[in-house]
RODO-707518 format. One record per residue: chain; residue in one letter; x, y, z of N, C-alpha, C, O, CB in turn. Coordinates in steps of 0.1 Angstrom, whole numbers. Glycine has a CB too. Layout:
<nodes>
node kette: A | rest: A | n_xx: X | n_yy: Y | n_zz: Z | ca_xx: X | ca_yy: Y | ca_zz: Z | c_xx: X | c_yy: Y | c_zz: Z | o_xx: X | o_yy: Y | o_zz: Z | cb_xx: X | cb_yy: Y | cb_zz: Z $
...
</nodes>
This chain:
<nodes>
node kette: A | rest: X | n_xx: 192 | n_yy: -178 | n_zz: -103 | ca_xx: 183 | ca_yy: -170 | ca_zz: -95 | c_xx: 190 | c_yy: -167 | c_zz: -82 | o_xx: 197 | o_yy: -175 | o_zz: -76 | cb_xx: 170 | cb_yy: -178 | cb_zz: -92 $
node kette: A | rest: X | n_xx: 188 | n_yy: -154 | n_zz: -78 | ca_xx: 194 | ca_yy: -149 | ca_zz: -65 | c_xx: 184 | c_yy: -147 | c_zz: -55 | o_xx: 172 | o_yy: -144 | o_zz: -58 | cb_xx: 203 | cb_yy: -137 | cb_zz: -68 $
node kette: A | rest: X | n_xx: 188 | n_yy: -147 | n_zz: -42 | ca_xx: 178 | ca_yy: -144 | ca_zz: -32 | c_xx: 172 | c_yy: -130 | c_zz: -33 | o_xx: 161 | o_yy: -128 | o_zz: -30 | cb_xx: 186 | cb_yy: -145 | cb_zz: -18 $
node kette: A | rest: X | n_xx: 180 | n_yy: -121 | n_zz: -39 | ca_xx: 174 | ca_yy: -108 | ca_zz: -42 | c_xx: 163 | c_yy: -108 | c_zz: -52 | o_xx: 156 | o_yy: -97 | o_zz: -53 | cb_xx: 185 | cb_yy: -99 | cb_zz: -47 $
node kette: A | rest: X | n_xx: 160 | n_yy: -119 | n_zz: -58 | ca_xx: 149 | ca_yy: -120 | ca_zz: -67 | c_xx: 135 | c_yy: -120 | c_zz: -60 | o_xx: 125 | o_yy: -117 | o_zz: -66 | cb_xx: 150 | cb_yy: -133 | cb_zz: -76 $
node kette: A | rest: X | n_xx: 136 | n_yy: -123 | n_zz: -47 | ca_xx: 124 | ca_yy: -123 | ca_zz: -39 | c_xx: 121 | c_yy: -110 | c_zz: -32 | o_xx: 130 | o_yy: -103 | o_zz: -28 | cb_xx: 124 | cb_yy: -134 | cb_zz: -29 $
node kette: A | rest: X | n_xx: 108 | n_yy: -106 | n_zz: -31 | ca_xx: 104 | ca_yy: -94 | ca_zz: -25 | c_xx: 107 | c_yy: -94 | c_zz: -10 | o_xx: 111 | o_yy: -84 | o_zz: -4 | cb_xx: 90 | cb_yy: -91 | cb_zz: -27 $
node kette: A | rest: X | n_xx: 105 | n_yy: -105 | n_zz: -4 | ca_xx: 106 | ca_yy: -106 | ca_zz: 11 | c_xx: 106 | c_yy: -120 | c_zz: 15 | o_xx: 105 | o_yy: -130 | o_zz: 7 | cb_xx: 94 | cb_yy: -99 | cb_zz: 18 $
node kette: A | rest: X | n_xx: 107 | n_yy: -123 | n_zz: 28 | ca_xx: 107 | ca_yy: -136 | ca_zz: 33 | c_xx: 109 | c_yy: -136 | c_zz: 48 | o_xx: 111 | o_yy: -125 | o_zz: 54 | cb_xx: 118 | cb_yy: -144 | cb_zz: 27 $
node kette: A | rest: X | n_xx: 108 | n_yy: -148 | n_zz: 54 | ca_xx: 111 | ca_yy: -149 | ca_zz: 68 | c_xx: 124 | c_yy: -158 | c_zz: 69 | o_xx: 124 | o_yy: -169 | o_zz: 63 | cb_xx: 99 | cb_yy: -156 | cb_zz: 76 $
node kette: A | rest: X | n_xx: 134 | n_yy: -153 | n_zz: 76 | ca_xx: 146 | ca_yy: -160 | ca_zz: 77 | c_xx: 148 | c_yy: -163 | c_zz: 92 | o_xx: 148 | o_yy: -155 | o_zz: 100 | cb_xx: 158 | cb_yy: -152 | cb_zz: 71 $
node kette: A | rest: X | n_xx: 150 | n_yy: -176 | n_zz: 95 | ca_xx: 151 | ca_yy: -181 | ca_zz: 109 | c_xx: 162 | c_yy: -173 | c_zz: 117 | o_xx: 160 | o_yy: -171 | o_zz: 129 | cb_xx: 154 | cb_yy: -196 | cb_zz: 109 $
node kette: A | rest: X | n_xx: 173 | n_yy: -170 | n_zz: 111 | ca_xx: 183 | ca_yy: -163 | ca_zz: 118 | c_xx: 180 | c_yy: -149 | c_zz: 122 | o_xx: 185 | o_yy: -143 | o_zz: 131 | cb_xx: 197 | cb_yy: -164 | cb_zz: 111 $
node kette: A | rest: X | n_xx: 170 | n_yy: -143 | n_zz: 114 | ca_xx: 166 | ca_yy: -130 | ca_zz: 117 | c_xx: 155 | c_yy: -129 | c_zz: 128 | o_xx: 155 | o_yy: -121 | o_zz: 137 | cb_xx: 161 | cb_yy: -123 | cb_zz: 104 $
node kette: A | rest: X | n_xx: 145 | n_yy: -138 | n_zz: 127 | ca_xx: 134 | ca_yy: -139 | ca_zz: 137 | c_xx: 138 | c_yy: -147 | c_zz: 149 | o_xx: 129 | o_yy: -148 | o_zz: 158 | cb_xx: 122 | cb_yy: -144 | cb_zz: 130 $
node kette: A | rest: X | n_xx: 150 | n_yy: -152 | n_zz: 149 | ca_xx: 154 | ca_yy: -160 | ca_zz: 161 | c_xx: 145 | c_yy: -172 | c_zz: 164 | o_xx: 141 | o_yy: -174 | o_zz: 176 | cb_xx: 156 | cb_yy: -151 | cb_zz: 173 $
node kette: A | rest: X | n_xx: 140 | n_yy: -178 | n_zz: 154 | ca_xx: 131 | ca_yy: -189 | ca_zz: 156 | c_xx: 135 | c_yy: -200 | c_zz: 146 | o_xx: 136 | o_yy: -198 | o_zz: 134 | cb_xx: 116 | cb_yy: -185 | cb_zz: 153 $
node kette: A | rest: X | n_xx: 138 | n_yy: -212 | n_zz: 151 | ca_xx: 143 | ca_yy: -223 | ca_zz: 142 | c_xx: 131 | c_yy: -231 | c_zz: 137 | o_xx: 122 | o_yy: -234 | o_zz: 144 | cb_xx: 153 | cb_yy: -231 | cb_zz: 150 $
node kette: A | rest: X | n_xx: 133 | n_yy: -236 | n_zz: 125 | ca_xx: 124 | ca_yy: -246 | ca_zz: 120 | c_xx: 126 | c_yy: -259 | c_zz: 128 | o_xx: 137 | o_yy: -262 | o_zz: 133 | cb_xx: 127 | cb_yy: -249 | cb_zz: 105 $
node kette: A | rest: X | n_xx: 116 | n_yy: -267 | n_zz: 129 | ca_xx: 102 | ca_yy: -266 | ca_zz: 124 | c_xx: 93 | c_yy: -261 | c_zz: 135 | o_xx: 81 | o_yy: -265 | o_zz: 135 | cb_xx: 98 | cb_yy: -280 | cb_zz: 120 $
node kette: A | rest: X | n_xx: 97 | n_yy: -251 | n_zz: 143 | ca_xx: 88 | ca_yy: -245 | ca_zz: 153 | c_xx: 76 | c_yy: -238 | c_zz: 145 | o_xx: 79 | o_yy: -230 | o_zz: 136 | cb_xx: 95 | cb_yy: -235 | cb_zz: 162 $
node kette: A | rest: X | n_xx: 64 | n_yy: -242 | n_zz: 148 | ca_xx: 52 | ca_yy: -236 | ca_zz: 141 | c_xx: 52 | c_yy: -221 | c_zz: 140 | o_xx: 47 | o_yy: -216 | o_zz: 130 | cb_xx: 40 | cb_yy: -241 | cb_zz: 147 $
node kette: A | rest: X | n_xx: 58 | n_yy: -214 | n_zz: 149 | ca_xx: 58 | ca_yy: -199 | ca_zz: 149 | c_xx: 64 | c_yy: -194 | c_zz: 136 | o_xx: 59 | o_yy: -184 | o_zz: 131 | cb_xx: 65 | cb_yy: -194 | cb_zz: 161 $
node kette: A | rest: X | n_xx: 74 | n_yy: -200 | n_zz: 131 | ca_xx: 80 | ca_yy: -194 | ca_zz: 119 | c_xx: 71 | c_yy: -195 | c_zz: 107 | o_xx: 71 | o_yy: -186 | o_zz: 98 | cb_xx: 93 | cb_yy: -202 | cb_zz: 116 $
node kette: A | rest: X | n_xx: 63 | n_yy: -205 | n_zz: 106 | ca_xx: 53 | ca_yy: -207 | ca_zz: 95 | c_xx: 42 | c_yy: -197 | c_zz: 97 | o_xx: 37 | o_yy: -191 | o_zz: 87 | cb_xx: 48 | cb_yy: -221 | cb_zz: 94 $
node kette: A | rest: X | n_xx: 38 | n_yy: -194 | n_zz: 109 | ca_xx: 27 | ca_yy: -185 | ca_zz: 112 | c_xx: 32 | c_yy: -171 | c_zz: 109 | o_xx: 25 | o_yy: -162 | o_zz: 104 | cb_xx: 23 | cb_yy: -186 | cb_zz: 127 $
node kette: A | rest: X | n_xx: 45 | n_yy: -168 | n_zz: 112 | ca_xx: 51 | ca_yy: -155 | ca_zz: 109 | c_xx: 51 | c_yy: -152 | c_zz: 94 | o_xx: 48 | o_yy: -141 | o_zz: 89 | cb_xx: 65 | cb_yy: -154 | cb_zz: 114 $
node kette: A | rest: X | n_xx: 54 | n_yy: -162 | n_zz: 86 | ca_xx: 53 | ca_yy: -161 | ca_zz: 72 | c_xx: 39 | c_yy: -157 | c_zz: 67 | o_xx: 38 | o_yy: -148 | o_zz: 59 | cb_xx: 58 | cb_yy: -174 | cb_zz: 65 $
node kette: A | rest: X | n_xx: 29 | n_yy: -164 | n_zz: 72 | ca_xx: 16 | ca_yy: -161 | ca_zz: 68 | c_xx: 11 | c_yy: -147 | c_zz: 72 | o_xx: 5 | o_yy: -140 | o_zz: 64 | cb_xx: 6 | cb_yy: -172 | cb_zz: 74 $
node kette: A | rest: X | n_xx: 15 | n_yy: -143 | n_zz: 84 | ca_xx: 12 | ca_yy: -129 | ca_zz: 89 | c_xx: 19 | c_yy: -119 | c_zz: 80 | o_xx: 12 | o_yy: -109 | o_zz: 76 | cb_xx: 15 | cb_yy: -128 | cb_zz: 104 $
node kette: A | rest: X | n_xx: 31 | n_yy: -121 | n_zz: 78 | ca_xx: 39 | ca_yy: -111 | ca_zz: 70 | c_xx: 34 | c_yy: -110 | c_zz: 56 | o_xx: 34 | o_yy: -99 | o_zz: 50 | cb_xx: 54 | cb_yy: -115 | cb_zz: 70 $
node kette: A | rest: X | n_xx: 30 | n_yy: -121 | n_zz: 50 | ca_xx: 25 | ca_yy: -121 | ca_zz: 37 | c_xx: 11 | c_yy: -115 | c_zz: 36 | o_xx: 7 | o_yy: -111 | o_zz: 25 | cb_xx: 25 | cb_yy: -136 | cb_zz: 31 $
node kette: A | rest: X | n_xx: 4 | n_yy: -115 | n_zz: 46 | ca_xx: -10 | ca_yy: -109 | ca_zz: 46 | c_xx: -19 | c_yy: -117 | c_zz: 37 | o_xx: -27 | o_yy: -111 | o_zz: 30 | cb_xx: -10 | cb_yy: -94 | cb_zz: 43 $
node kette: A | rest: X | n_xx: -16 | n_yy: -130 | n_zz: 35 | ca_xx: -24 | ca_yy: -138 | ca_zz: 26 | c_xx: -27 | c_yy: -151 | c_zz: 34 | o_xx: -20 | o_yy: -155 | o_zz: 43 | cb_xx: -16 | cb_yy: -141 | cb_zz: 13 $
node kette: A | rest: X | n_xx: -38 | n_yy: -158 | n_zz: 29 | ca_xx: -40 | ca_yy: -171 | ca_zz: 35 | c_xx: -29 | c_yy: -181 | c_zz: 32 | o_xx: -22 | o_yy: -179 | o_zz: 22 | cb_xx: -54 | cb_yy: -176 | cb_zz: 31 $
node kette: A | rest: X | n_xx: -28 | n_yy: -191 | n_zz: 40 | ca_xx: -18 | ca_yy: -201 | ca_zz: 38 | c_xx: -17 | c_yy: -207 | c_zz: 24 | o_xx: -6 | o_yy: -209 | o_zz: 19 | cb_xx: -20 | cb_yy: -213 | cb_zz: 48 $
node kette: A | rest: X | n_xx: -29 | n_yy: -209 | n_zz: 17 | ca_xx: -28 | ca_yy: -215 | ca_zz: 4 | c_xx: -23 | c_yy: -205 | c_zz: -7 | o_xx: -21 | o_yy: -209 | o_zz: -18 | cb_xx: -42 | cb_yy: -219 | cb_zz: 0 $
node kette: A | rest: X | n_xx: -21 | n_yy: -193 | n_zz: -3 | ca_xx: -15 | ca_yy: -183 | ca_zz: -12 | c_xx: 0 | c_yy: -181 | c_zz: -9 | o_xx: 7 | o_yy: -172 | o_zz: -15 | cb_xx: -22 | cb_yy: -170 | cb_zz: -11 $
node kette: A | rest: X | n_xx: 6 | n_yy: -188 | n_zz: 0 | ca_xx: 20 | ca_yy: -187 | ca_zz: 4 | c_xx: 28 | c_yy: -199 | c_zz: -1 | o_xx: 23 | o_yy: -210 | o_zz: -3 | cb_xx: 21 | cb_yy: -186 | cb_zz: 20 $
node kette: A | rest: X | n_xx: 41 | n_yy: -196 | n_zz: -4 | ca_xx: 50 | ca_yy: -207 | ca_zz: -8 | c_xx: 61 | c_yy: -208 | c_zz: 2 | o_xx: 68 | o_yy: -198 | o_zz: 5 | cb_xx: 55 | cb_yy: -204 | cb_zz: -23 $
node kette: A | rest: X | n_xx: 64 | n_yy: -220 | n_zz: 7 | ca_xx: 75 | ca_yy: -222 | ca_zz: 16 | c_xx: 86 | c_yy: -230 | c_zz: 9 | o_xx: 83 | o_yy: -241 | o_zz: 4 | cb_xx: 70 | cb_yy: -229 | cb_zz: 29 $
node kette: A | rest: X | n_xx: 98 | n_yy: -225 | n_zz: 9 | ca_xx: 109 | ca_yy: -231 | ca_zz: 3 | c_xx: 120 | c_yy: -235 | c_zz: 13 | o_xx: 123 | o_yy: -226 | o_zz: 21 | cb_xx: 115 | cb_yy: -222 | cb_zz: -8 $
node kette: A | rest: X | n_xx: 124 | n_yy: -247 | n_zz: 12 | ca_xx: 135 | ca_yy: -251 | ca_zz: 22 | c_xx: 142 | c_yy: -263 | c_zz: 15 | o_xx: 137 | o_yy: -270 | o_zz: 7 | cb_xx: 129 | cb_yy: -255 | cb_zz: 36 $
node kette: A | rest: X | n_xx: 155 | n_yy: -264 | n_zz: 19 | ca_xx: 163 | ca_yy: -276 | ca_zz: 14 | c_xx: 162 | c_yy: -288 | c_zz: 23 | o_xx: 168 | o_yy: -298 | o_zz: 21 | cb_xx: 177 | cb_yy: -271 | cb_zz: 13 $
node kette: A | rest: X | n_xx: 155 | n_yy: -286 | n_zz: 34 | ca_xx: 153 | ca_yy: -298 | ca_zz: 44 | c_xx: 138 | c_yy: -302 | c_zz: 43 | o_xx: 129 | o_yy: -296 | o_zz: 48 | cb_xx: 157 | cb_yy: -294 | cb_zz: 58 $
node kette: A | rest: X | n_xx: 136 | n_yy: -314 | n_zz: 37 | ca_xx: 122 | ca_yy: -319 | ca_zz: 35 | c_xx: 114 | c_yy: -319 | c_zz: 48 | o_xx: 102 | o_yy: -317 | o_zz: 47 | cb_xx: 123 | cb_yy: -332 | cb_zz: 29 $
node kette: A | rest: X | n_xx: 120 | n_yy: -322 | n_zz: 59 | ca_xx: 112 | ca_yy: -323 | ca_zz: 72 | c_xx: 107 | c_yy: -309 | c_zz: 76 | o_xx: 97 | o_yy: -309 | o_zz: 83 | cb_xx: 121 | cb_yy: -329 | cb_zz: 83 $
node kette: A | rest: X | n_xx: 113 | n_yy: -299 | n_zz: 71 | ca_xx: 108 | ca_yy: -285 | ca_zz: 74 | c_xx: 96 | c_yy: -281 | c_zz: 65 | o_xx: 89 | o_yy: -271 | o_zz: 68 | cb_xx: 119 | cb_yy: -275 | cb_zz: 73 $
node kette: A | rest: X | n_xx: 94 | n_yy: -289 | n_zz: 55 | ca_xx: 83 | ca_yy: -286 | ca_zz: 46 | c_xx: 69 | c_yy: -291 | c_zz: 51 | o_xx: 59 | o_yy: -286 | o_zz: 48 | cb_xx: 85 | cb_yy: -292 | cb_zz: 32 $
node kette: A | rest: X | n_xx: 70 | n_yy: -301 | n_zz: 60 | ca_xx: 58 | ca_yy: -308 | ca_zz: 65 | c_xx: 49 | c_yy: -298 | c_zz: 72 | o_xx: 37 | o_yy: -298 | o_zz: 69 | cb_xx: 62 | cb_yy: -320 | cb_zz: 74 $
node kette: A | rest: X | n_xx: 54 | n_yy: -291 | n_zz: 82 | ca_xx: 44 | ca_yy: -282 | ca_zz: 89 | c_xx: 38 | c_yy: -271 | c_zz: 80 | o_xx: 26 | o_yy: -268 | o_zz: 82 | cb_xx: 52 | cb_yy: -275 | cb_zz: 101 $
node kette: A | rest: X | n_xx: 46 | n_yy: -266 | n_zz: 71 | ca_xx: 40 | ca_yy: -256 | ca_zz: 61 | c_xx: 29 | c_yy: -262 | c_zz: 53 | o_xx: 19 | o_yy: -256 | o_zz: 50 | cb_xx: 52 | cb_yy: -251 | cb_zz: 52 $
node kette: A | rest: X | n_xx: 32 | n_yy: -274 | n_zz: 48 | ca_xx: 22 | ca_yy: -281 | ca_zz: 40 | c_xx: 9 | c_yy: -284 | c_zz: 48 | o_xx: -2 | o_yy: -283 | o_zz: 43 | cb_xx: 27 | cb_yy: -295 | cb_zz: 35 $
node kette: A | rest: X | n_xx: 11 | n_yy: -288 | n_zz: 61 | ca_xx: -1 | ca_yy: -290 | ca_zz: 70 | c_xx: -9 | c_yy: -278 | c_zz: 72 | o_xx: -21 | o_yy: -278 | o_zz: 73 | cb_xx: 4 | cb_yy: -295 | cb_zz: 84 $
node kette: A | rest: X | n_xx: -3 | n_yy: -266 | n_zz: 71 | ca_xx: -10 | ca_yy: -253 | ca_zz: 73 | c_xx: -17 | c_yy: -250 | c_zz: 59 | o_xx: -25 | o_yy: -240 | o_zz: 59 | cb_xx: 0 | cb_yy: -242 | cb_zz: 77 $
node kette: A | rest: X | n_xx: -14 | n_yy: -257 | n_zz: 49 | ca_xx: -20 | ca_yy: -254 | ca_zz: 36 | c_xx: -11 | c_yy: -246 | c_zz: 26 | o_xx: -16 | o_yy: -242 | o_zz: 15 | cb_xx: -33 | cb_yy: -247 | cb_zz: 38 $
node kette: A | rest: X | n_xx: 1 | n_yy: -244 | n_zz: 29 | ca_xx: 10 | ca_yy: -237 | ca_zz: 20 | c_xx: 15 | c_yy: -246 | c_zz: 9 | o_xx: 16 | o_yy: -258 | o_zz: 11 | cb_xx: 22 | cb_yy: -231 | cb_zz: 28 $
node kette: A | rest: X | n_xx: 18 | n_yy: -240 | n_zz: -2 | ca_xx: 25 | ca_yy: -246 | ca_zz: -13 | c_xx: 40 | c_yy: -248 | c_zz: -7 | o_xx: 45 | o_yy: -239 | o_zz: -1 | cb_xx: 25 | cb_yy: -238 | cb_zz: -27 $
node kette: A | rest: X | n_xx: 46 | n_yy: -259 | n_zz: -10 | ca_xx: 60 | ca_yy: -261 | ca_zz: -6 | c_xx: 69 | c_yy: -265 | c_zz: -17 | o_xx: 64 | o_yy: -272 | o_zz: -27 | cb_xx: 60 | cb_yy: -272 | cb_zz: 5 $
node kette: A | rest: X | n_xx: 81 | n_yy: -261 | n_zz: -16 | ca_xx: 91 | ca_yy: -265 | ca_zz: -26 | c_xx: 103 | c_yy: -270 | c_zz: -19 | o_xx: 109 | o_yy: -263 | o_zz: -11 | cb_xx: 94 | cb_yy: -253 | cb_zz: -36 $
node kette: A | rest: X | n_xx: 107 | n_yy: -282 | n_zz: -22 | ca_xx: 120 | ca_yy: -287 | ca_zz: -17 | c_xx: 131 | c_yy: -282 | c_zz: -26 | o_xx: 133 | o_yy: -286 | o_zz: -37 | cb_xx: 120 | cb_yy: -303 | cb_zz: -16 $
node kette: A | rest: X | n_xx: 139 | n_yy: -273 | n_zz: -20 | ca_xx: 150 | ca_yy: -267 | ca_zz: -28 | c_xx: 161 | c_yy: -277 | c_zz: -30 | o_xx: 166 | o_yy: -283 | o_zz: -21 | cb_xx: 156 | cb_yy: -255 | cb_zz: -21 $
node kette: A | rest: X | n_xx: 165 | n_yy: -279 | n_zz: -43 | ca_xx: 176 | ca_yy: -287 | ca_zz: -47 | c_xx: 187 | c_yy: -279 | c_zz: -55 | o_xx: 199 | o_yy: -282 | o_zz: -53 | cb_xx: 171 | cb_yy: -299 | cb_zz: -56 $
node kette: A | rest: X | n_xx: 182 | n_yy: -270 | n_zz: -63 | ca_xx: 192 | ca_yy: -261 | ca_zz: -70 | c_xx: 184 | c_yy: -249 | c_zz: -75 | o_xx: 172 | o_yy: -249 | o_zz: -75 | cb_xx: 198 | cb_yy: -269 | cb_zz: -83 $
node kette: A | rest: X | n_xx: 191 | n_yy: -239 | n_zz: -79 | ca_xx: 185 | ca_yy: -226 | ca_zz: -83 | c_xx: 177 | c_yy: -229 | c_zz: -96 | o_xx: 166 | o_yy: -223 | o_zz: -97 | cb_xx: 196 | cb_yy: -216 | cb_zz: -86 $
node kette: A | rest: X | n_xx: 182 | n_yy: -237 | n_zz: -105 | ca_xx: 174 | ca_yy: -240 | ca_zz: -117 | c_xx: 161 | c_yy: -248 | c_zz: -114 | o_xx: 151 | o_yy: -245 | o_zz: -120 | cb_xx: 183 | cb_yy: -248 | cb_zz: -127 $
node kette: A | rest: X | n_xx: 162 | n_yy: -257 | n_zz: -105 | ca_xx: 150 | ca_yy: -265 | ca_zz: -101 | c_xx: 140 | c_yy: -255 | c_zz: -95 | o_xx: 128 | o_yy: -256 | o_zz: -97 | cb_xx: 154 | cb_yy: -276 | cb_zz: -91 $
node kette: A | rest: X | n_xx: 144 | n_yy: -246 | n_zz: -86 | ca_xx: 136 | ca_yy: -237 | ca_zz: -79 | c_xx: 129 | c_yy: -228 | c_zz: -89 | o_xx: 117 | o_yy: -225 | o_zz: -89 | cb_xx: 143 | cb_yy: -229 | cb_zz: -69 $
node kette: A | rest: X | n_xx: 137 | n_yy: -223 | n_zz: -98 | ca_xx: 132 | ca_yy: -214 | ca_zz: -109 | c_xx: 121 | c_yy: -221 | c_zz: -117 | o_xx: 111 | o_yy: -215 | o_zz: -120 | cb_xx: 143 | cb_yy: -209 | cb_zz: -118 $
node kette: A | rest: X | n_xx: 124 | n_yy: -233 | n_zz: -121 | ca_xx: 114 | ca_yy: -241 | ca_zz: -129 | c_xx: 101 | c_yy: -243 | c_zz: -121 | o_xx: 90 | o_yy: -242 | o_zz: -127 | cb_xx: 120 | cb_yy: -254 | cb_zz: -133 $
node kette: A | rest: X | n_xx: 102 | n_yy: -246 | n_zz: -108 | ca_xx: 90 | ca_yy: -249 | ca_zz: -100 | c_xx: 82 | c_yy: -236 | c_zz: -98 | o_xx: 70 | o_yy: -236 | o_zz: -99 | cb_xx: 94 | cb_yy: -255 | cb_zz: -86 $
node kette: A | rest: X | n_xx: 89 | n_yy: -225 | n_zz: -96 | ca_xx: 82 | ca_yy: -212 | ca_zz: -95 | c_xx: 75 | c_yy: -208 | c_zz: -108 | o_xx: 64 | o_yy: -202 | o_zz: -107 | cb_xx: 92 | cb_yy: -201 | cb_zz: -90 $
node kette: A | rest: X | n_xx: 81 | n_yy: -212 | n_zz: -119 | ca_xx: 74 | ca_yy: -209 | ca_zz: -132 | c_xx: 62 | c_yy: -218 | c_zz: -133 | o_xx: 51 | o_yy: -213 | o_zz: -138 | cb_xx: 84 | cb_yy: -212 | cb_zz: -143 $
node kette: A | rest: X | n_xx: 63 | n_yy: -230 | n_zz: -129 | ca_xx: 51 | ca_yy: -240 | ca_zz: -129 | c_xx: 40 | c_yy: -234 | c_zz: -121 | o_xx: 28 | o_yy: -236 | o_zz: -124 | cb_xx: 55 | cb_yy: -253 | cb_zz: -124 $
node kette: A | rest: X | n_xx: 43 | n_yy: -228 | n_zz: -109 | ca_xx: 33 | ca_yy: -222 | ca_zz: -101 | c_xx: 28 | c_yy: -208 | c_zz: -106 | o_xx: 20 | o_yy: -201 | o_zz: -99 | cb_xx: 38 | cb_yy: -221 | cb_zz: -86 $
node kette: A | rest: X | n_xx: 34 | n_yy: -204 | n_zz: -117 | ca_xx: 31 | ca_yy: -191 | ca_zz: -123 | c_xx: 35 | c_yy: -179 | c_zz: -114 | o_xx: 29 | o_yy: -168 | o_zz: -114 | cb_xx: 16 | cb_yy: -190 | cb_zz: -126 $
node kette: A | rest: X | n_xx: 46 | n_yy: -181 | n_zz: -106 | ca_xx: 51 | ca_yy: -171 | ca_zz: -98 | c_xx: 63 | c_yy: -164 | c_zz: -104 | o_xx: 68 | o_yy: -154 | o_zz: -98 | cb_xx: 55 | cb_yy: -177 | cb_zz: -84 $
node kette: A | rest: X | n_xx: 68 | n_yy: -169 | n_zz: -115 | ca_xx: 79 | ca_yy: -163 | ca_zz: -123 | c_xx: 74 | c_yy: -163 | c_zz: -137 | o_xx: 68 | o_yy: -173 | o_zz: -142 | cb_xx: 92 | cb_yy: -170 | cb_zz: -121 $
node kette: A | rest: X | n_xx: 78 | n_yy: -153 | n_zz: -145 | ca_xx: 75 | ca_yy: -153 | ca_zz: -159 | c_xx: 83 | c_yy: -164 | c_zz: -166 | o_xx: 95 | o_yy: -166 | o_zz: -163 | cb_xx: 77 | cb_yy: -139 | cb_zz: -165 $
node kette: A | rest: X | n_xx: 77 | n_yy: -170 | n_zz: -176 | ca_xx: 84 | ca_yy: -180 | ca_zz: -184 | c_xx: 92 | c_yy: -172 | c_zz: -195 | o_xx: 85 | o_yy: -166 | o_zz: -204 | cb_xx: 75 | cb_yy: -191 | cb_zz: -190 $
node kette: A | rest: X | n_xx: 105 | n_yy: -172 | n_zz: -194 | ca_xx: 113 | ca_yy: -164 | ca_zz: -204 | c_xx: 116 | c_yy: -172 | c_zz: -217 | o_xx: 124 | o_yy: -167 | o_zz: -225 | cb_xx: 125 | cb_yy: -160 | cb_zz: -198 $
node kette: A | rest: X | n_xx: 110 | n_yy: -184 | n_zz: -219 | ca_xx: 113 | ca_yy: -191 | ca_zz: -231 | c_xx: 105 | c_yy: -187 | c_zz: -243 | o_xx: 106 | o_yy: -193 | o_zz: -253 | cb_xx: 111 | cb_yy: -206 | cb_zz: -228 $
</nodes>
């Protein structure tokens, strides 16, 4: 799975806001135009998942591309190609 597989996202180096500053999570929600429970926050640092989860977002602790792909399929956000 490549980053280009995603339609959009919030990247800290682009918005000049570092995790776990709450603003980055709020930017995600605003950009998505969906409530927090309809958003998925993915990060490889577990401590950065905590604020997103507190806001009500689904969170995924990134470990590998295959693990991420499997988790997104579980959430029905990717088609199951099997």
